[in-house]
N, C-alpha and C positions, 0 to 999 in steps of 0.2 A: 654548285657544279657537280659535286660528288653524287647527287641524286639523279642526274640526267640519264644514266644508264637504265634506271628503273622505269622510264616512261613507256618503253615497249611492253612492259608487263602490266601496265595499269588497265583498269576496267574502263576508265574514261576514254572515249574515242578520240577526243582532241582537247588540247589545252591552249588557253590564251595566255601567253607569258609576257609579263611586263618588264621593261627596263626602267630604271629610275635615276641613274647618275652616270658619270663618265665611265666608271669602271665596268659597267655591264652592257653598254650599248653594243660593243663588238662581240661580246660573248653570246648575247641573244641572237645576233645576226648569224654567227657561225653555227650555232646549234640549229637554227631555222634552215640554214643551207643544207643540213644533213637530214633533218626530220620535219621540215616544214610542210604544212598542208599546201596542196597545189590548187590552182583555180578550178580545175576540172574535178576536184574531190567534193564538190558542194553537197552531193547526196549523202556522203559519209556512210554509205551503205555497206562498206566492207571493212573488216578489221585489217590493220596493216602496221608493220613495224615502222614503216615510213609514213609520211604525211600525217603526223600526229600533233603538230604544233603551229600556232599562229603567233608570230612575233609582234611585239608592240614597242615603239621607240618614243620615249618621252623623258622629260626632266621633272622629277617629283618635287613638290613644294618643299619637302624637307631639305633638299639640296639646292634650292633656288638661290641661296646666298652665294653659291659658287659661280654664278653667272652675273655679268654686268650688261646692262642694256646699252650697247654701243649704237643702237638704232635710234635712241632718243636724242634730243637736242642738247642734253646735258648729261653725258655719260658719267658714271660715278667712279670710274677707274681710268687712270692715264698710263698704266704700265710701270709706274715707279713704286718703290717700296713705301714711300709716304702716301702714294695714291691708293695702295692696298689698304692701309690703315684707314684712310678717308672713306673708301668704299664701304668697309664694314661698319664704320661709325655712322654712315649715312643710311644703311639698310637694316641694321640690327637695332633692336630696342631691348634693354637700354644699350647705349653705345658702348662698345668695349673699352674705349679710352677712359670713360668715366669710372670704370671698375678696375681694369687691368689690361694695359695695352699689349701685354705679351699674348693675350688670348687671340687677338687679330694676327699677330706675327706667326702663330702656330697654325693658322688656317691656310688653305691653298691659295695660290694666286688666282684671282677671278678669271674666268674664260669669257670671251665675247659671245653674246647671244647669237649674233649673225653667223658665227662659225658653227655653232651647234645646229642652227636651223639648216645650214647647207649640208652638214653631215647627215642630219635626219632625213632631209629630202632625198639624198642619195640612197639611203637605206630603204626608204619607202619605195623608191623606183626599183630597187633590186628585189624587193619582196612585195609583189602586187597585192597580196591580201593583208599586209601588215597594217596595224592600227597605230594611232598616236596615243601613247600612254606609258606610264601612268603620270597624269598631270593633275593640277588642281590647286586648292587653297587649304591652308591649315593654320588656324589661329592658336591652337593648343601646343604645337610643336616647339620644343626648346632644343637648341644645339647641344650636342654632347660636349663634355669637357675636352680639352686638348690632350693629345697623346703624351703620356709620361712613360718613364722606364718601367714603372710597375704595370701599366696597362699593356705595354709592348710585350712584356714577359708572358702575359696571359693570352696573347692573340691566338686565334684558331686559324691555322693556315688553310683549313678546308673551306673557309668562307670567302666569298668575293670581297675584295678590299673595298673600303669606303663606308662601311656600315658603323653602327654604334659599338658593337662588340663589347658590351658590358660597361662602357664608360658612364659615369654619372652625368646628369644633365646640368648644363650651365643655366644662368638666368636669362640668356639671350634668345630672343625670338626674331624671326624675319618679318619685317614690316609688311603689312598686307598690300600696300601700294606696289611694292617690289614684286611680291608674288603675283599680283594681278597682271603686271607688265609681262612677266615670263609666261604666264598662262595664256594671255591674249595672243602672243606671238605664235604659240604652238597650236592654238585653236584655229588661227588664220591659215597656218600651214595645212592643217587637216582639211579646212574648207577648200583650199587651192587644190589639194590632191584628192579630194572627195573620199576621205578615209574616216572611219568611225573613231571615236575617242573613248578612253576610259578615264573617268574623272573622280578624283579624290576630294572630299569635302568634309572638314572637321571644324565644328564651331564657327562655320562661315557660310551657312546655307543662304542667307540673304544676299551677301556680296557675291557669292558664286552665281546665284540666279541673275543678279544684275549684270555681272560680267558677260554671261552667255547672252542674255537678252539684248545687251548693248551691241553685240555683234550681229544679231539677226534683225535689229531695228530697221524698218523699211522693207523687210522681206516677209512680214507676217502674212499669214493666210487671211483672206477676207472672210469675215464671219457675219452672217446675216442675223439680225436681232430676231427675237421671237415675234415681235409685232410685225416685222417685215415678212417673216415666214408665213404668218397668217394671211397677210395681204396677198402674197404671191399665190398661196393655196386657194384663196377666194377669187383670184383673177383681178384683184383691185389694183388700180394705178396708184403709184406712190407719189403724192404731192407734198410730202413732208420735207421741210428744210431744217428740222430740229436736229441739234447735235447731242441731244440728251436721251436718245432712244438706245439704251445700252443693253448689252447681254445681261441676263438676270440669273446667271448661275452662281454668282457669289464668289468666284475664285478667278485668279489670274488676271491678266490685262484685260481691260474693257474695250470693246469695239463699238463704234457708233454706226449709224446708217449714212454717214457722210461718205460720198463716193470717192474711192481712190482708184488709181490705175489698176486694172485687173491683171496683175502679174502672177503667173504661176511659178512659185519658187522652184518647182521641180524641173522647169524648162529654161532656167536662166544660166545654166552652166555653173562653173565654180563660183562659190560664194564665200564670204568672210567668216562663215561658221560651219561646223562639221555637219554632215547630213544625218549622222546617227551618234547618239551620246549615251554612254552607260554611266550612270551615277553609282559607282561601285561601293559595295557594303553600305548602302544608303542608310544614314542614321537620322535624317531629318524627319520632322513631323509630317503627318498626312496632309496638312494644309499646304506645306511647301511642295509636296508631290503634285498636288492639284494644279499649282501654277504651271508646272512643266507639261501637264496634260491638257491645258487649255487649247481649244481647237485652232487658235490663231498661231500657235507655235509652229514654225516651219520645219524644225528639226524633229526627228523621231527620237524620243527620249525613253530609255529603258532604265529599270531599277534593278540592281543586283543585290543579293543578300548572301550572307555567310554566317556560319555558326561562330567562327572565330571572333568576329566583330559584333554582329547584331545580337547574339545571345550570350556571349561570354562577358560582356561589359554591363549587363543589367538592362539592356535596351530591348528585350524581347517583346514586351507589350507594345511598345511604340512600333517596332517592326511589323508585328502582326496587324496592327491597325492600318499601316500603310499597304501591306500586302493585300488586304481585303479590298481596298479602294483602287489599286492599280489594275488596269485592264489585263486580262489573261495573256495578251500578246505582247506585253511590255515587261515581263518579269524574266530575270536571268539569275543564275546561281553561280557561286564561286567558292573556292576553298580559302582564298586570301592567305595562302600558305607559301612559304619560300622554299619548300622542299617537295619534290615529286615523289611518287611512290604510294605505298599502302595508306599512309596517314592522309594523304590528299584525297584518295578514293573514299576513305571513310567520311571525311568532312563533306565531300560532295554528295555522298549517299544520304547523310544525315540532313543536309539542308533541302535536298529534293523531297525527302519524306515529310519534312516539316511543312514545306510550302504546299504540298499536295493535301495534307491534313487541313491546313488553314483554308485553302481554297475549296475543299470538298471534292477534290479530284480523285478518281480511281488512279492508282499508282502508275499503271501503264499509260493511261490517258495523259496524266500529268507530265510524265517523262517525255512523251511525244510532243506535248505543247512546249516544254522547255527547250527541247531540241530544235524545234522550228524557230523559236525565238532567237536562239543563238545563231542559227544559220542566217536569219534575217538581219541580225546585228552585224555579222561579219560580211556577208555577201551583198546585203542590200536588196 
């Protein structure tokens, strides 16, 4: 929060700011009320101390254990102290009771998912350009150890509460089934509100794709096979009843020439999946990216890259391979930094220059492309 005042002096024209947990939802909303981009600022053609920020409201997978799914038929929490222990034993692996029951006792009382969804919907209504994010899945994350007097003595009062703040990591991870339930609920809300989402995925690229694809199942765009395209081009009548005439591009879901109702996903109103998706600091292989780029996918999927994640963790070669195969109009850039100001500008400039070099773009041409992509992601 101490860096908010520096936003007006930044070179970046607009920032997309993510919330992640209970402590920062209201903070992001309050700052956006003062410095939020307005719907009529789409051109971004003028510099302004106001209209610099697009808020995002979501519950990050790192904090998904703090929610319980009261929308399910078997909620994991009943509001009692013993129910709290049971909730954490159910959704964490290994279960805390098998190691140290005091670990669960030191965690916050779980909040109902339905309450968070209501609060988020209200904030999305208040901020018409707001996104849903940051949400996602993370198989690598481990919960930090409980607060002790030693940790408390070293706390930084300048940081938003709720973070790790130097605590060592425990052995406990959030089970992926619980993460998926929390993610699906937020993706459905984004679909209902027709908002873009920012999605986090670490060591979970397959299950993340399956989760998204499960929501858009039945809404896929109809794709004509190459054989049928040739028939149409030649004016030939299609007498085939084979179900094996498949797309031959070697990636993504396969479509056949079996006729389905010709439903245009863009004309069906709110749907159970977001209209636009940013896979932020995308670390998956190029083959995974190709799945999201298959022509049958009804959502518009963007891939964002950052120096902090994609190049500082030794994944630069993989990121370059993905950037080369991603269409020019699907690439976004980010700092993935928690403080605004000069450092954020530097990280943004560095990733812009790197992508332009990889793509072979002139710097000005590349920045214009990236700017258009960001506007498309935000405004649709």
